[in-house]
Every structure is written in structure tokens, then in C-alpha cells.
Backbone as a ProteinNet text record, in pm:
[ID]
protein_1_A
[PRIMARY]
XXXXXXXXXXXXXXXXXXXXXXXXXXXXXXXXXXXXXXXXXXXXXXXXXXXXXXXXXXXXXXXXXXXXXXXXXXXXXXXXXXXXXXXXXXXXXXXXXXXXXXXXXXXXXXXXXXXXXXXXXXXXXXXXXXXXXXXXXXXXXXXXXXXXXXXXXXXXXXXXXXXXXXXXX
[TERTIARY]
-5373.2	-5492.4	-5612	-5719.5	-5837.7	-5901.2	-5960.4	-6020.6	-6144.1	-6219	-6336.5	-6296	-6189.1	-6142.3	-6092.3	-6023	-5971.1	-6086.5	-6192	-6305.9	-6374.3	-6383	-6446.8	-6367.3	-6236.5	-6153.3	-6168.8	-6171.8	-6187	-6321.8	-6426.4	-6558.9	-6564.1	-6508	-6509.7	-6430.1	-6319	-6237.5	-6302.3	-6396	-6461.5	-6587.5	-6634.5	-6757.3	-6728.3	-6804.1	-6796.4	-6935.7	-6946.5	-7077.6	-7070.7	-7149.9	-7160.6	-7293.3	-7306	-7423.9	-7553.3	-7553	-7675.8	-7741.5	-7669.6	-7725.6	-7731.6	-7834.3	-7846.3	-7809.9	-7767.6	-7733.9	-7592.6	-7570.6	-7439.1	-7377.6	-7413.5	-7359.3	-7217	-7131.9	-6994.6	-6990.7	-6900.5	-6888.1	-6773.1	-6763.3	-6658.7	-6525.1	-6521.2	-6396.5	-6376.1	-6448.9	-6432.7	-6547.2	-6657.3	-6769.9	-6823.6	-6880.6	-6939.4	-7089.3	-7153.8	-7298.9	-7368.5	-7300.3	-7361.8	-7309.9	-7203.2	-7150.8	-7063.5	-7015.8	-6936.4	-6788.5	-6741.9	-6598.1	-6546.9	-6625.4	-6582.2	-6581.7	-6678.6	-6686.6	-6574.1	-6547.6	-6442.2	-6305.6	-6279.3	-6150.3	-6131.6	-6238.5	-6228.5	-6206.8	-6256.6	-6244.2	-6110.3	-6044.8	-5917	-5810	-5732.8	-5620.9	-5495.7	-5382.6	-5258.1	-5233.7	-5186.3	-5163.2	-5037.1	-5047.8	-4935.8	-4857.1	-4727.7	-4641.3	-4546.4	-4546.9	-4459.7	-4337.6	-4224.4	-4101	-4072.2	-4004.4	-3963.5	-3852.9	-3857.3	-3751.9	-3640.3	-3667	-3570.2	-3515.1	-3597.1	-3559.1	-3610	-3518.7	-3556.1	-3548.7	-3493.3	-3478.9	-3508	-3564.9	-3590.2	-3460	-3460.9	-3346.2	-3348.1	-3235.7	-3228.6	-3328.5	-3355.1	-3450.7	-3595.3	-3616.3	-3751.7	-3788.8	-3718.2	-3753	-3885.3	-3954.8	-4084	-4063.3	-4131.1	-4110.4	-4187.2	-4126.1	-4191.6	-4227.6	-4135.5	-4160.1	-4270.8	-4271.2	-4376.6	-4512.5	-4514.1	-4640.7	-4693.8	-4604.2	-4647.3	-4701.7	-4635.6	-4684.5	-4820.6	-4839.5	-4968.8	-5077.8	-5050.4	-5149.8	-5179	-5076.4	-5096.8	-5187.2	-5161.3	-5243.2	-5387.5	-5405.4	-5541.1	-5616.3	-5549.3	-5614.8	-5655.3	-5566.3	-5599.5	-5712.5	-5717.5	-5825.2	-5959.9	-5961.5	-6088.6	-6133.3	-6037.9	-6074.6	-6059.8	-6008.2	-5988.5	-6123.5	-6139.3	-6262.9	-6381.7	-6355.7	-6464	-6505.8	-6632	-6686.7	-6712.7	-6696.1	-6715.7	-6863.6	-6897.2	-7029.8	-7008.5	-7061.6	-7032.4	-7080	-7190.7	-7242.2	-7154.3	-7113.6	-7031.1	-6887.5	-6840.5	-6701.8	-6681.6	-6786.7	-6774.6	-6738.8	-6815.4	-6789.5	-6658.9	-6628.5	-6506.5	-6382.7	-6390.8	-6278.7	-6248.6	-6350.9	-6327.6	-6280.8	-6334.3	-6293.2	-6146.2	-6105.1	-5965.6	-5873.8	-5915.7	-5834.3	-5811.5	-5916.3	-5902.2	-5819.3	-5836.5	-5759.5	-5610.9	-5578.1	-5437.1	-5378.4	-5452.9	-5403.6	-5376.3	-5467.4	-5446.3	-5331.2	-5316.7	-5207.5	-5072	-5064.7	-4937.7	-4901.8	-5000.1	-4972.3	-4929	-4987.5	-4945.8	-4802.7	-4765.8	-4629.2	-4529.2	-4569.1	-4479.8	-4460.3	-4560.9	-4552	-4605.1	-4598	-4654.4	-4564.3	-4434.5	-4342.4	-4295.8	-4387.6	-4349.9	-4382.9	-4320.6	-4345	-4386.7	-4455.6	-4499.3	-4649.6	-4689.3	-4830	-4858.2	-4952.5	-4983.6	-5108.9	-5095	-5205.5	-5223.4	-5345.9	-5373.9	-5477	-5445.8	-5538.4	-5566.2	-5693.5	-5732.6	-5837.1	-5818.4	-5913.1	-5948.6	-6077.4	-6126	-6212.6	-6190.5	-6268.1	-6299.1	-6390	-6428.7	-6320.7	-6293.6	-6191.1	-6258.8	-6259.1	-6314	-6204.6	-6080.9	-5969.2	-5915.7	-5965.3	-5920.5	-5792.9	-5728.8	-5613	-5657.5	-5583.7	-5615.5	-5485.6	-5486.2	-5371.5	-5418.3	-5342	-5371	-5256	-5287.1	-5183.9	-5223.1	-5125.3	-5147.6	-5025.1	-5046.3	-4937.9	-4933.2	-4814.6	-4799.6	-4659.4	-4643.4	-4512.5	-4446.7	-4323.2	-4254.2	-4105.2	-4036	-3891.4	-3844.3	-3787.9	-3760.5	-3657.3	-3580.6	-3481.3	-3547.1	-3661.4	-3724.2	-3861.4	-3935.3	-4071.7	-4068.2	-4158.8	-4161.6	-4306.5	-4318.7	-4450.4	-4437.2	-4548.4	-4556.6	-4682.8	-4678.7	-4796.1	-4814.2	-4938.7	-4970.3	-5087.7	-5083.2	-5189.8	-5244.1	-5375.9	-5442.1	-5536.6	-5536.4	-5624.5	-5689.3	-5813.9	-5876.5	-5964.1	-6046.8	-6120.7	-6229.5	-6275.2	-6383.2	-6345.5	-6235.3	-6201.2	-6050.5	-6012.4	-5873.7	-5873	-5765.2	-5751.3	-5608.2	-5596.4	-5466.5	-5464.2	-5358.6	-5342.5	-5208.6	-5209.2	-5087.6	-5087.3	-4975.1	-4956.3	-4842.2	-4868.9	-4765.7	-4725.1	-4595.6	-4541.5	-4465.9	-4530.3	-4471.7	-4421.7	-4292.4	-4231.1	-4264.7	-4308.7	-4334.2	-4255.8	-4212.5	-4122.5	-4198.3
1283.9	1284.4	1318.2	1239.4	1267.6	1399.4	1465.7	1596.4	1587.1	1480.4	1465.2	1462.7	1391.6	1384.2	1520.5	1592.8	1724.5	1820	1817.9	1904.7	1867.3	1738.1	1693.8	1741.5	1734.8	1780.6	1930.2	2005	2149.3	2185.5	2115.1	2144.8	2117.6	2010.6	1977.4	2080.8	2128.5	2223.3	2361.1	2392.1	2522.6	2523.6	2409	2405.6	2452.6	2549.2	2597.3	2588.6	2522.9	2506.1	2560.9	2658.8	2714.1	2671.1	2674.4	2624.5	2692.1	2816.1	2888.9	2855.2	2803.7	2778.9	2629.7	2587	2445.2	2414.5	2512	2486.7	2432.9	2346.8	2288	2339.5	2458.7	2510.7	2560.8	2546.6	2594.6	2746.1	2798.6	2943.3	2989.1	3117.1	3171.4	3181.2	3155.9	3162	3293.2	3399.5	3528.4	3558.2	3488.4	3511.4	3378	3379.1	3256.7	3262.8	3151.3	3146.5	3229.7	3260.8	3341.6	3484.2	3514.2	3649.5	3688.2	3591.4	3621.4	3643.3	3604.3	3610	3753.9	3849.5	3989.3	4045.9	4007.4	4056.6	3998.2	3867.1	3803.6	3861.3	3893.6	3951.1	4089.1	4166.4	4299.2	4294	4190.6	4180.3	4122.9	4049.3	3989.7	4097.1	4091.8	4183.6	4118.1	4179.3	4117.1	3987.8	3887.8	3758.4	3764.8	3717.2	3717.3	3588.6	3602.6	3487	3478.6	3364.5	3342.9	3262.8	3302.9	3232	3130.3	3023.8	2923.9	2980.9	2945.2	2991.2	2889.1	2766.7	2657.8	2644.9	2676.7	2666.4	2532	2440.4	2306.1	2284	2376.9	2362.3	2496.6	2495	2622.2	2685.1	2815	2885.2	2863.6	2889.9	2868.4	2955.8	3074.4	3163.3	3122.2	3029.2	2988.4	2848.6	2794.6	2663	2671.7	2560.2	2558.5	2576	2672.3	2700.3	2602.6	2490.2	2384.9	2432	2496.6	2542.8	2647.9	2739.3	2841.7	2779.9	2676.8	2609.2	2537.5	2478.3	2415	2518.7	2632.6	2739.2	2791.4	2804	2849.2	2748.4	2619.2	2516.6	2516.9	2534.1	2536.2	2652	2771.1	2888.5	2871.6	2820.5	2803	2695.6	2584.6	2479.7	2529.3	2604.3	2653	2755.7	2840.9	2940.3	2876.1	2772.3	2711.9	2597.4	2526.2	2403.2	2409.8	2518.3	2528	2522.1	2430.7	2409.5	2373.5	2304.9	2261.5	2120.1	2092.3	1958.2	1898.2	1765.9	1701.6	1691.8	1739.8	1726.6	1704.2	1596.9	1561.8	1668	1733.9	1835.3	1959.5	2005.6	2126.7	2098.1	1976	1943.9	1936	1905.9	1908.8	2049.3	2145.8	2285.1	2335.7	2294.1	2337.6	2284.7	2163.3	2105.8	2186.3	2220.6	2298.8	2440.1	2497.3	2631.3	2633.2	2535.2	2526.9	2503.1	2415.9	2387	2511.7	2586.6	2708.1	2814.1	2827.2	2926.1	2892.5	2766.7	2725.3	2744.7	2708.3	2719.7	2864.9	2955.4	3096.1	3157	3119.1	3175.3	3120.8	2994	2939.1	3001	3018	3082.4	3226.7	3296.1	3433.6	3436.2	3336.4	3327.7	3302.3	3223.3	3193.8	3313.4	3398	3513.1	3481.2	3579.8	3564.3	3487	3498.5	3436.2	3299.8	3218.7	3085.1	2985	2870.8	2764.2	2637.3	2654.7	2539.1	2521.9	2399.4	2362.7	2328.1	2397.8	2378.3	2291.2	2179	2086.7	2072.9	2094.7	2089.7	1981	1893.5	1789.2	1809	1813.1	1825.6	1718.2	1647.9	1545	1568.4	1570.8	1587.3	1466.3	1408.2	1291.9	1294.9	1207.3	1197.4	1123.5	1169.9	1110.4	1023.8	893.1	798.3	711.2	755.6	678.7	575.9	578.9	483.5	534.8	449.7	488.9	522.7	608.2	644.1	662.9	620.4	641.7	718.3	816.7	896.1	873.9	832.1	806.2	872.4	917.7	972.7	941.8	939.2	907	1010.9	1038.9	1122.1	1101.8	1132.8	1126.4	1262	1258.6	1384.9	1364.8	1475.4	1476.1	1516.9	1426.2	1454.2	1564.2	1599.1	1704.9	1843	1861.3	1994.4	1999.5	1889.4	1888.5	1863.6	1930.7	1921.5	1908.3	1871.3	1868.2	1911.7	1958.1	1995.8	1933.7	1895	1833.5	1885.8	1880.1	1921.1	1837.6	1800	1722	1798.4	1791.3	1856.6	1756	1752.2	1662.2	1739.4	1712.6	1752	1635.4	1655	1542.2	1488.8	1564.3	1513.6	1496.8	1553.7	1540.2	1537.7	1490.4	1499.3	1557.7	1624.2	1683.4	1663.9	1630.1	1612.3	1698.5	1775.3	1859.4	1835	1825.4	1806.5	1908.4	1976.7	2070.7	2020	1997	1955.3	2075.4	2094.8	2193.2	2120.5	2103	2027.3	2126.4	2120.9	2212.6	2166.5	2259.5	2225.9	2318	2263.2	2333.3	2421.4
-1839.9	-1756.7	-1845.7	-1839	-1921.9	-1883.8	-1979.8	-1956.7	-1868.9	-1873.9	-1788.5	-1641.7	-1613.4	-1475	-1427.3	-1510.6	-1475.3	-1442.1	-1520.9	-1494.4	-1363.2	-1334.3	-1210.5	-1089.8	-1099.6	-988.9	-970.7	-1078.9	-1070.4	-1009.2	-1045.7	-993.5	-843.2	-797	-654.9	-575.9	-630.7	-555.9	-546.6	-632.7	-627.9	-543.4	-498.6	-419.9	-278.9	-234.2	-95.6	-37.1	73.9	136.5	278.2	309.5	443	500.4	629.9	698.5	658.4	614.2	588.5	457.1	360.7	229.4	203.2	133	103.7	-40.6	-119.8	-258.8	-268.5	-365.9	-387.6	-516.6	-558.5	-682.4	-659.8	-757.8	-741.3	-738.2	-661	-652.7	-739.6	-757.8	-843	-771.7	-642.6	-568.7	-496.4	-533.7	-466	-372.4	-386.8	-297.4	-249.7	-132.3	-79.9	-96	-67.8	-82.5	24.2	134.5	238.5	239.6	167.3	160.3	278.1	358.3	475.7	445.1	327	300.7	303.4	250.1	251.2	392.5	474.5	611.7	694.9	678.5	756	724.4	597.1	561.1	623.4	638	698.1	847.8	917	1061.4	1106	1019.6	1057.1	1064.3	1169.9	1183.4	1130.1	1155.3	1111.4	1188.9	1118.7	1180.4	1265.5	1390.1	1483.1	1462.7	1444.1	1423.6	1542.4	1608.9	1723.2	1678.8	1725.7	1695.3	1804.5	1769.4	1867.6	1954.8	2081.9	2172.5	2184.2	2148.3	2158.1	2299.6	2396.5	2536.9	2589.1	2613.8	2653.6	2803.4	2875.4	3020.1	3085.7	3205.5	3273.1	3323.2	3329.3	3387	3537.9	3602.1	3746.7	3821.8	3769.4	3835.7	3808	3715	3677.1	3726.1	3820.4	3874.3	3949.5	3955.8	4023.9	4174.2	4236.2	4379.4	4468.7	4499.4	4576.5	4717	4783.5	4920.8	4925.8	4830.4	4827	4797.1	4712.5	4683.2	4807.2	4885.9	5011.4	5109.5	5117.9	5206.2	5161.4	5032.2	4979.6	5015.5	4996.2	5031.4	5180.1	5261.5	5406.8	5446.5	5393.6	5426.4	5378.4	5257.8	5203.8	5281.9	5314	5391	5529.6	5593.5	5727.5	5725.1	5624.8	5619.8	5587.3	5503.6	5464.3	5555.3	5614.3	5685.1	5836.2	5890.1	6034.1	6104.8	6197.6	6274.3	6185.2	6075	5986.3	6021.9	6003.6	6022.4	5884.6	5874.2	5745.3	5711.3	5592.9	5535.4	5385.7	5332.3	5193	5093.9	5124.2	5031.5	5028.9	5145.5	5148.7	5106.8	5127.8	5091.6	4941.1	4865	4718	4671.7	4717.3	4677.9	4736.5	4857.9	4924.4	4852.5	4799.8	4725.8	4600.1	4523.7	4402	4435.4	4540.7	4581.3	4624.8	4703	4747.1	4627.9	4537.2	4419.3	4335.9	4309	4228.2	4299.7	4429.6	4505.6	4503.5	4526.9	4525.9	4386.6	4284.6	4147.1	4108.6	4140.2	4105	4184.1	4310.9	4390.2	4346.3	4309.5	4261.2	4126.6	4038.2	3909.7	3928.1	4026	4053.9	4107.2	4184.8	4237.4	4125.2	4025.2	3913.8	3821.8	3810.1	3721.2	3583	3494	3360	3265.1	3281.3	3186.8	3235	3280.7	3323.8	3215.1	3222.8	3126.4	3199.8	3312	3390.1	3376.7	3355.1	3360.9	3506.1	3567.3	3708.1	3718.4	3787.9	3810.1	3960.4	4008.7	4152	4178.1	4273.5	4317.3	4466.1	4502.8	4642.9	4671.8	4782.2	4823.6	4969.7	4999.1	5135.8	5168.3	5285.9	5327.2	5474.6	5515.3	5656	5733.3	5852.5	5936.9	6043.1	6018.4	6114.8	6173.9	6166.2	6217.9	6119.6	5996.8	5897	5830	5757.7	5678.4	5537.6	5473.4	5335.1	5259.3	5134.9	5047.2	4925.2	4890.6	4772.1	4676	4554.8	4454.9	4323.9	4252.4	4119	4034.8	3904.4	3813.3	3702.4	3656.7	3538.9	3483.4	3357.6	3294.2	3309.1	3352.8	3366.8	3361.8	3353.1	3349.8	3488.5	3566.2	3707.4	3732	3630.7	3649.7	3657.7	3591.3	3584.9	3650.3	3649.7	3702.3	3852.6	3923.7	4069.4	4116.9	4244.1	4306.2	4450.9	4504.5	4645.6	4701.5	4827.6	4889.7	5031.3	5075.2	5211.5	5260.7	5387.4	5450.2	5569.3	5583.7	5696.8	5761.6	5894.6	5969.4	6084	6109.2	6234.8	6280	6381.7	6437.3	6344.6	6244.5	6160.7	6013.3	5967.5	5826.8	5805.7	5688.4	5644	5503.7	5468	5335.9	5288.6	5163	5099.7	4975	4959.5	4841.9	4775.9	4643.8	4566.4	4453.2	4436.3	4325.4	4240.1	4113.8	4019.8	3935.6	3920.4	3829.2	3720.4	3604.6	3494.6	3391.1	3364.1	3266.9	3126.4	3042	2902.7	2814.2	2701.5	2610.6	2516.2
[MASK]
+++++++++++++++++++++++++++++++++++++++++++++++++++++++++++++++++++++++++++++++++++++++++++++++++++++++++++++++++++++++++++++++++++++++++++++++++++++++++++++++++++++++++

């Protein structure tokens, strides 16, 4: 390898450029152009290393609680939508509020040591006697992944809620 090329490679590897400085001079490797390297090393704690669990399937006690998720959706829908009239402005906020409430309650039901990704879909629309179909798609493993759904109707609105519990390794 020619010596000119070796020096060029060494020079490029020693250049450190941080946002605060506009100089492109090579550094000595122990200090940066902004002086943050010493501060950053002092603030870092011990690095946490997580080991693989090699758990590819949920335990029987850790299956997604489909019935409990349906009960949670039923209770939340009845508390928020009972005797409600459809209004497009209020239903936007109501949809996000119901979604977050269902999601937090289902996650609380699962506990801290769960391996399920919880996805909640809620749709609210005006009820004029029309038909409506709600469809969604996702890739999943049918042996472990589950879903729960609930429908609510009154004279002015309809609501459909779906909770997916997708197991991840």
C-alpha cells in the first residue's frame, strides 16, 4: 500500500466534526472540537446488557385475554357513548379518547411482563340506516395472536372497536 494513501486514510479517520465548530482540522483522538467528549463520558452510567430469552411462544398464563378486552371495550363504549348524539367535531376527540382509554386498560390487564403489542382501532360514524364495513389487515401468527371486537349502536351513531394483541418475540 502506498504511503500517501495510508496517510490519507489516517487523516480521514481522525477528523471529528461536531455541530458547534466549523473547522475541519483533525483532532488528536482524545478531545473533540467542542470539548463534549469528557463531559459525555462522565454522564454515562454502566451500560445495561439484555440477554435473549429465546422465548418463541407465550406461556399458557400469558395468552392474550380476548374476553377481558371485549369487556373493557364494552365498558368504555357505554361510559363514553351512552345517550350521545353524533357530531363530527366532538367525535374526533372522542375517538382518540376512547382509543387511549381502551389501550391503557388492556395494557394494565396484561401486566408489565407481557410480550404483546397492543393495537386499538376505533371508528365512530353517523347512523343514517346505512350499512358499513370495517376491514383491516395485518400479518400475524394465528396460533398466538388474537383480536377482540365490540360494536355499539344507538339512534344517531355507530361505533366499532377492535383490539389486536400481536405477540412479538
